[in-house]
N, C-alpha and C positions, 0 to 999 in steps of 0.2 A: 075656121073654127078649130080644125085639127092642128093647124100651125100654132094657135094660141095655147092649146092643151100641151103640145110638145114643149113649147117654151116654158110653160108653167112648171112642168115636171123637171126640166133641166135646172131651173132656178131653185126648186126645192132640194134637188140632189146636191147642188152646189152649197146650199146653206147647211145641209147635214154634214157634208165633208168639212166645211169651215168650222162648225161648232165642235166637231170631233177633234179637229186639230187644236182648237183653243183649249179644249178640256185636257188633252194630252199635255200641252205645253204648261198649263197652270199647275199640274200635279207632279211634274217631273222633278221638281226641286223642293227643298225644305231648308230650315235653319241648320240642319246637320249636313247639308251639302249633298244629300242623296235621296233617301226614301221619301215618298209622299207621306202626309200625315196619316198615321195609323199603320203604316207598313211595318213598323217595328214590333207590332203585336200589342196585346192587351196587358196593361198593368193595373192591378187592383190597389186602390188607396183607401184605407179604412181609418177614419177619424172618429174620436170619441163623442163629440157633441157640438151642436151649433149654439149652445147657451153661452159659450165663451167666444168672444170675437177673435181671439188669437187662433183658435182652431179653424175658424172660417178662413182667416188669412193664410194659415198653413196649407189648408186643402186647396185653395185657389192657386197659391204659388206653385205647389207641386203639379197640379193639373196643367197649368199654363206651360210650365217648363217641360213636362213630359210630352205634351202635344207638340211643342216647338221642336222637340228632339225626334218626332216622328212616331210617337206611340199613341195608341188609343187608351183612354183612361176611364175606369169605373171608379168614381169617387163617391163614397158612402159615409153618412154620419149615423151613429147608433143612438144618439141622445142618452148616453150613459147607461144604456141597457145592455147587459152582457150577452144574453141570448140573442138579441138583435145583431150585435156585432159578430157573434159566431156564425149566425145565419148568413149575414152579408159576405163574410169571408168564404164560407162554403159555396155560396153562389158564384163568387169570383173564380174559385177553383173549377167549378163545373163549366163555367164559360170559357175556360182555357187560358186563364191569366198566365203570363210568362213570368211575372214576379209580383210580390206583394209588399207594399209599404204600409206598415201598421203602427198607428198610435193607439195603444191598447187602453181599454177602460180598466181592466184588472189584468195585470201582466202574468197572473198565475192560472188563468182559466182557458188558455188557448192550446193546451198540449195536444189534444186529439186533432184539432183543426190543423195545427202545424205539422203533425205527422202525415196528415192527408196531403198537405202541400209538398212535403218531402217525397212522399210516394209518387207524386206527379212531377217530380224534378222542378219544383217551383221555389226559387230562392226567396228568402224572407229578410226584409230590412226593418228592424225596430226603429220607429221614428219618435225621438224625444223621450219616450218612456220605454225603459228596458222591459222586454218580455221575459218573464221568469219561468223556471222549471221546465225548460224544453231545450233539447240539443239542436232543434231545428230552427235556430235563429242564426242567420249568417253574418249580419253586420248591424251596427248600431250608429245612427246619426243623432247627435245631441249637442248640447252645450256642456261646459264644464260645470256639472251640477253642484259639486261641493263648493266651487268658487261662487256660484250664485248665492248660496247660503252665507258664505263668508262676507260677500259684499252687502247682503241684507243686514247682517249683524253689525258690520262696520258702519253702514249708513245710519243705523239706529243710534250708535254711539256718537256719530258726528252730529246728528240732529239734536241730541241731548246736550251737546257741548263737551262731552267727555274726551272726544278726539277733535283735533282741528282739521282743516281741509287737507292737510298733508298726511293725516293719519297719526300725528304725534299726540301723545297723552297730554291733556291740558292741566292735569292735576286737580280737576274738580272732584270734590269728595262725595257729593250727593248727600243723602241717598235719593235715588230716582226709583219710583215705583213703575215696574213694567209688567206686562202680561205677554204670554207666549202662545202663538198659534202655529200649527203645522198643517201640511197638506194631507191628502188622502192616504190612509194606511195601506191601501192596495196599490198605490203608485210608488214604484221603487225610487223615483226621483225625490219624493217627499222626505225620505230618510236622509238622503244626501244633503238636501237643503237645510234640514234641521241640524244635522251634525255640523255643517259648515258654520252656521250661525252660532251654535252653542260653543264651538271652539273659540269664537271671538268673545262671546258674552260671559261665559262661565267664570273666567278670572275676575271679572268685575262683580259678579254675583258672590263669589267666594270672599272677596274683601269688603263687601257691603256697599259698594258704590251703586250697584243695582239690587233691587229687592223685588222678587216676584211675590207680590202681596197675597195673591190667592193661594200660593203654595203649589200651584199646578205647573209642574216642570217636566214630567216624563212624556215621551213622545206619544204613547198610547192615549194619554189623557188630553193632550193638546191637539191631536190630529183631527182633521175635519173631513169626514167621509165625502168622497166625490168632489172635494174642493167647494162644497156648497156654501154660498154666501149667507143664506138664511140660517143654516146650522151654526155658522160662526157668529152671526149677529145674536142669535139666541143665547149662545154660551157667554158672549161678552156682556149681554144684558144681565144674565144671572150673576156673573162675577161682580159687576158694578153694584148690584143690589146687595150681594152678600158681603162684599169686602170694602166698598167705597161709599157707603151710604151714611157715614157719620157726619157728613157736612163739611169736613175739613180734609180728609184723605183724598188725594187725586191720583189718577193714573197718568204717568208722564210719558210713557212710551209703549208701543205695542209692536211686537214682531209679527208681521203678516207675511205669509209666503206667496201671496197671489193677489192681483189687483181686485178681482171680484170679491174675495174675502175682505180686502181692505175697505171696499165700499160698504160692505155689511157692518164692519166695525165702526166706520164713520157714522152710519145711521144709529148704531147703538149708543155711541158717546154723545152725539148731538141730541138724541131724544132724552138723554139723562142730564141735559143742562149745560154741556160743554159748548163753548162758542169759539169760532175761529179767532186765533190771536195768540198771545204769549202763553196762555195756559192750555192750549189745545194739545192733545197727545201727539208725539212723533209717531207716525205710522208708515211702515215700509210696504213694499209690494213687489210684484213681478209681472212682466209681459207687456208693459207700456200700452195697456188698453186705452183707447181714446178718452173714455169717461174718467179714467184715473189720471191721465195726463192733464185733463181739465181740472180735476180735483187738486192736483199738485200746483197748478197755476193759481188756484183759489185758496191755497193754504190749508186744505183739509188733509191732504196726504203729503208726506215729506218726500218720499222717493219711490222709484220703481226700478226693476231690473229689465233693461231693454235687451231682447233677444230677437235679432233680425230674422224673421221667418223666411224672407227671401233667400238669405244665405243658407239657412238650414235646408230649405227645399233644394237648393243647388247641390248640397252634399248628398241628399237622398237620391236625387235624379242621377248624379254621377255614379253613385254606388250601383244603382239598378242597371244603368247602361253598361258599366264595366263588367258586371257579372254576366249579363246576357251576351256580351261580346267575348266571353271567355278570359277576361282579364281580372287581375286582383285590384279591388278598390283601394284607394288611398285611406289609410288610418293613421292616427297619431297616439292611440292609447290601446295597447293590446294586453293590459294587465289588470285594470281596475274593475271592469264590469263583469263580475261573476254572477251569472243568473241562477246559480244553484245546480246547474248541469254542465256548464262550460263558461269559459271566459269569452265574451263576445267582443270581437275587434271593433273599436269605436273610432269615430272621427269627432273630435270635440271642437266646438267653436267657443269664443270668449264672450261672456256677458258684459254689459256696460251699465253702470249705475247712472240713473238720470234723476236729477233734482230740478227744481224750477229754473236754476241758472243754466241747465244743459238742454232744455227743451228745444230751443231754436237751433243750436249748433248740431245736436245729435239727431233729433227726430224730424225737424222741418228741413234744414239744409241737407240732411241725408236722404230726403225724399220719401220717408216713411209716412209722414202726414204732410198736408199742406197747411200753410198759415191760416187759411180760412177754416179748416177743420178744427184746429186747436183754439184759435182765437175768435172765430166767427160767431 
């Protein structure tokens, strides 16, 4: 009996040693070639909302890449509520975050929180949306925002037939009735998008090829708070009732800054009697959200601007890693993004226009979506 007990104890001890060895071996390496997952410290990632699928994709991409690089990640969504985002960031600071990556809801409301981060030696990276009115923003990861707007305006002209596929003026005289929509006035990007688009559209408005029938052209009038599709849909419905209800006047094109807004606009025009086909308005968009890609396939939306969130996440992760390693992150624009307190060094990626003809080549072959997701 004693012999059995002794043998049992020896076997248990051997198993403990074996498990400890396995545990040590499995955590000794990571994709960065060194630290175990989490050894790099905690990084806080603040996203604005889950109501847009692009922010879910952004958050997931950043989290996956940070964890692969050996960091622990606190990923939070504030559902477009500013006090919630402030509270989330303060909690990240309290938890001892080594860096913050922030896609702000309102880039003017974080001054005190960012000062707290500075006081705790926590670097801050603005993600896709510039954080304004604070000196305590270290770097900015984004796309070329003015070019996004330029591409939106150009694709509207192409869809209307004013420009050909090469961007050459076709000489079509029009007039074409268009309406203008912009993003949220508290999002710095929205002004860049609108400026880029209007730089392209204004010459055609000036010569009468394009007519903004409602007369609503200034940014403050056409802006859509929080990028809300329902707000945009309601405004479009009001425009259709007030400006296009004579039975003959039609809206030919709509500048939309974002796919969610585009889908609201599609609902507004279809409920007013427009049907997909030759007379359906040319509607732009942004973010290549899956429902809008399907709408482009179905002829409801003409174009979107594709911004690969995987690549933007790489930039943000590289910035955070570089700063925490005492290095200077790579940037390619150190002049443009003045946040009211400082010019924030930025790394800009290039946007890509996607129409129906580009879906397979750009989005499916590029691995952003599968064929089953788009066409299933």
